[in-house]
DOVEX-779263 format. One record per residue (C-alpha): residue number from 1; residue in three letters; x, z negated, y negated. Coordinates in steps of 0.1 Angstrom, whole numbers, plus 2048, in hexadecimal, padded with zeros to 3 digits. Example, Ala and Ser with C-alpha at 12.3 -4.5 7.8 and 13.67 -1.06 7.14 Angstrom:
1 | Ala | 87B | 7B2 | 82D .
2 | Ser | 889 | 7B9 | 80B .
***
This chain:
1 | Unk | DEF | D19 | 302 .
2 | Unk | E11 | D18 | 2F2 .
3 | Unk | E19 | D08 | 2CF .
4 | Unk | E3C | D09 | 2C1 .
5 | Unk | E48 | CF5 | 2A2 .
6 | Unk | E64 | D08 | 291 .
7 | Unk | E7A | CFD | 274 .
8 | Unk | E7C | D1E | 261 .
9 | Unk | E9E | D21 | 24E .
10 | Unk | E9F | D2F | 22B .
11 | Unk | EA1 | D54 | 22B .
12 | Unk | E8F | D5A | 24C .
13 | Unk | E6D | D6F | 24D .
14 | Unk | E51 | D60 | 25D .
15 | Unk | E4C | D7E | 273 .
16 | Unk | E5E | D8B | 292 .
17 | Unk | E68 | DAD | 284 .
18 | Unk | E74 | DBB | 261 .
19 | Unk | E64 | DDC | 25B .
20 | Unk | E6C | DEF | 23C .
21 | Unk | E8A | DDC | 22F .
22 | Unk | EA8 | DF2 | 228 .
23 | Unk | EBD | DD2 | 232 .
24 | Unk | EBA | DBD | 251 .
25 | Unk | EAB | D9C | 24A .
26 | Unk | EA7 | D7E | 262 .
27 | Unk | E87 | D7B | 273 .
28 | Unk | E77 | D62 | 28D .
29 | Unk | E85 | D78 | 2A9 .
30 | Unk | EA7 | D6D | 29F .
31 | Unk | E9D | D48 | 2A6 .
32 | Unk | E7E | D47 | 2BE .
33 | Unk | E82 | D57 | 2E2 .
34 | Unk | E60 | D4C | 2EE .
35 | Unk | E4B | D6A | 2F6 .
36 | Unk | E26 | D6D | 2EC .
37 | Unk | E26 | D56 | 2CE .
38 | Unk | E1C | D5F | 2AB .
39 | Unk | E20 | D4B | 28A .
40 | Unk | E01 | D38 | 280 .
41 | Unk | E03 | D3E | 25A .
42 | Unk | E20 | D48 | 245 .
43 | Unk | E3D | D38 | 233 .
44 | Unk | E4F | D4C | 219 .
45 | Unk | E73 | D59 | 21F .
46 | Unk | E80 | D41 | 204 .
47 | Unk | E6E | D23 | 212 .
48 | Unk | E79 | D0D | 230 .
49 | Unk | E69 | CF6 | 249 .
50 | Unk | E4E | CF4 | 261 .
51 | Unk | E3E | D13 | 26F .
52 | Unk | E26 | D12 | 28D .
53 | Unk | E27 | D2D | 2A7 .
54 | Unk | E0C | D31 | 2C2 .
55 | Unk | DFD | D48 | 2DD .
56 | Unk | DDB | D3A | 2D6 .
57 | Unk | DC5 | D50 | 2BE .
58 | Unk | DAD | D35 | 2B6 .
59 | Unk | DC7 | D1C | 2AF .
60 | Unk | DDA | D35 | 29A .
61 | Unk | DBA | D3B | 284 .
62 | Unk | DB4 | D17 | 281 .
63 | Unk | DD6 | D0F | 274 .
64 | Unk | DDA | D2D | 25D .
65 | Unk | DB5 | D32 | 24F .
66 | Unk | DB0 | D1F | 22F .
67 | Unk | D8B | D19 | 237 .
68 | Unk | D97 | CFD | 250 .
69 | Unk | DAA | CED | 233 .
70 | Unk | DC5 | CE1 | 24A .
71 | Unk | DDC | CCC | 233 .
72 | Unk | DFF | CD9 | 22F .
73 | Unk | E1A | CC2 | 221 .
74 | Unk | E38 | CCF | 20F .
75 | Unk | E59 | CBD | 202 .
76 | Unk | E5F | CCD | 1E0 .
77 | Unk | E7E | CCB | 1CC .
78 | Unk | E74 | CD4 | 1A8 .
79 | Unk | E88 | CDA | 189 .
80 | Unk | E82 | CBD | 16F .
81 | Unk | E70 | C9D | 175 .
82 | Unk | E49 | CA0 | 175 .
83 | Unk | E38 | C83 | 162 .
84 | Unk | E17 | C74 | 16C .
85 | Unk | E04 | C8F | 158 .
86 | Unk | E14 | CAB | 16C .
87 | Unk | E0B | C9A | 18D .
88 | Unk | DE8 | C95 | 182 .
89 | Unk | DE4 | CB9 | 17B .
90 | Unk | DEF | CC2 | 19E .
91 | Unk | DD7 | CA7 | 1AC .
92 | Unk | DB9 | CB7 | 19B .
93 | Unk | DC4 | CDC | 1A1 .
94 | Unk | DD4 | CF3 | 18A .
95 | Unk | DCA | D15 | 17F .
96 | Unk | DDE | D32 | 18C .
97 | Unk | DDA | D58 | 185 .
98 | Unk | DC3 | D5A | 1A4 .
99 | Unk | DAE | D3C | 19B .
100 | Unk | DAE | D16 | 19C .
101 | Unk | DBF | D05 | 1B9 .
102 | Unk | DAE | CEA | 1CD .
103 | Unk | DBC | CC6 | 1C5 .
104 | Unk | DDD | CBD | 1D4 .
105 | Unk | DEB | C9D | 1E0 .
106 | Unk | E0C | C97 | 1CF .
107 | Unk | E25 | C7B | 1C9 .
108 | Unk | E4A | C79 | 1BE .
109 | Unk | E60 | C70 | 1DB .
110 | Unk | E84 | C66 | 1DF .
111 | Unk | E9C | C82 | 1EA .
112 | Unk | E91 | C87 | 20E .
113 | Unk | EB7 | C8D | 21A .
114 | Unk | EB0 | CB0 | 229 .
115 | Unk | ECA | CC6 | 238 .
116 | Unk | EDD | CDB | 220 .
117 | Unk | ECC | CFC | 216 .
118 | Unk | EE1 | D1C | 21A .
119 | Unk | EE4 | D29 | 1FF .
120 | Unk | EE3 | D09 | 1EA .
121 | Unk | EC8 | D06 | 1D0 .
122 | Unk | ED2 | D0D | 1AB .
123 | Unk | EDC | CEC | 19B .
124 | Unk | EDF | CE9 | 175 .
125 | Unk | EF1 | CCA | 168 .
126 | Unk | EDC | CC7 | 14A .
127 | Unk | EBB | CC8 | 15B .
128 | Unk | EB1 | CAD | 175 .
129 | Unk | E9D | CB4 | 192 .
130 | Unk | E88 | C9F | 1A9 .
131 | Unk | E73 | CA1 | 1CB .
132 | Unk | E4F | CA1 | 1D0 .
133 | Unk | E38 | C9E | 1EF .
134 | Unk | E1C | CB7 | 1E9 .
135 | Unk | DFE | CBC | 201 .
136 | Unk | DE7 | CDA | 1FD .
137 | Unk | DC9 | CE6 | 212 .
138 | Unk | DCB | D0A | 20A .
139 | Unk | DE5 | D24 | 20D .
140 | Unk | DE7 | D3D | 1F2 .
141 | Unk | E07 | D53 | 1EE .
142 | Unk | E24 | D3E | 1DF .
143 | Unk | E0A | D24 | 1D6 .
144 | Unk | E20 | D04 | 1D4 .
145 | Unk | E3B | D16 | 1BF .
146 | Unk | E1F | D24 | 1A7 .
147 | Unk | E0F | D00 | 1A4 .
148 | Unk | E2F | CEF | 19C .
149 | Unk | E38 | D0A | 183 .
150 | Unk | E15 | D09 | 174 .
151 | Unk | E1A | CE4 | 16A .
152 | Unk | E3F | CEB | 15C .
153 | Unk | E55 | CE4 | 17B .
154 | Unk | E61 | D00 | 18E .
155 | Unk | E68 | CFD | 1B2 .
156 | Unk | E8D | CFD | 1BC .
157 | Unk | E88 | CF6 | 1E1 .
158 | Unk | E69 | CF6 | 1F8 .
159 | Unk | E68 | CE8 | 21A .
160 | Unk | E47 | CE6 | 22E .
161 | Unk | E49 | CC4 | 240 .
162 | Unk | E24 | CC1 | 251 .
163 | Unk | E08 | CD8 | 25A .
164 | Unk | DEA | CC3 | 265 .
165 | Unk | DF8 | CA9 | 27F .
166 | Unk | E18 | CBE | 286 .
167 | Unk | E36 | CB3 | 274 .
168 | Unk | E5B | CC0 | 271 .
169 | Unk | E6A | C9D | 27A .
170 | Unk | E8F | CA2 | 283 .
171 | Unk | E8D | CC5 | 28F .
172 | Unk | EAC | CD7 | 283 .
173 | Unk | EA9 | CF8 | 26E .
174 | Unk | EA7 | D15 | 285 .
175 | Unk | E9C | D01 | 2A3 .
176 | Unk | E7B | D00 | 2B4 .
177 | Unk | E69 | CE9 | 2CD .
178 | Unk | E49 | CEA | 2E0 .
179 | Unk | E2D | CD8 | 2CD .
***
């Protein structure tokens, strides 16, 4: 069994090919040269961070399938400064257009000092921002972004830091290692 931990950069698709796009977009094949591995789950093109790749179908299913409730932790930079009431709503679950989310674990954190993003996030001098650590146990499409927006604090930057026991650690963007 092979398991790779990959730090997916912003703008990279979570797949090895880009079919149907009139322009060429970066894919996993631009970074990962290990044959026979496939992503266990997805990470949106405009999100960064930990993506696991494996050649083991059962492990891939256990990581990706929401029925296993594997915790996924994200470092989330949001526009504004959420108060305790907004954090409490995330902790109890919020209602999205596709139904209520499961409760999340969330806390405000200091700036984690991550690598610079290319392109940089939009910064507005009149609106502060802050960082959250947010852990969910489901994986709906763009769920974290929709959750923070639902409580009034749009996501500016989203970095998946942990999946279960696997963590990004000091793995640089665009790099991978055997897990």
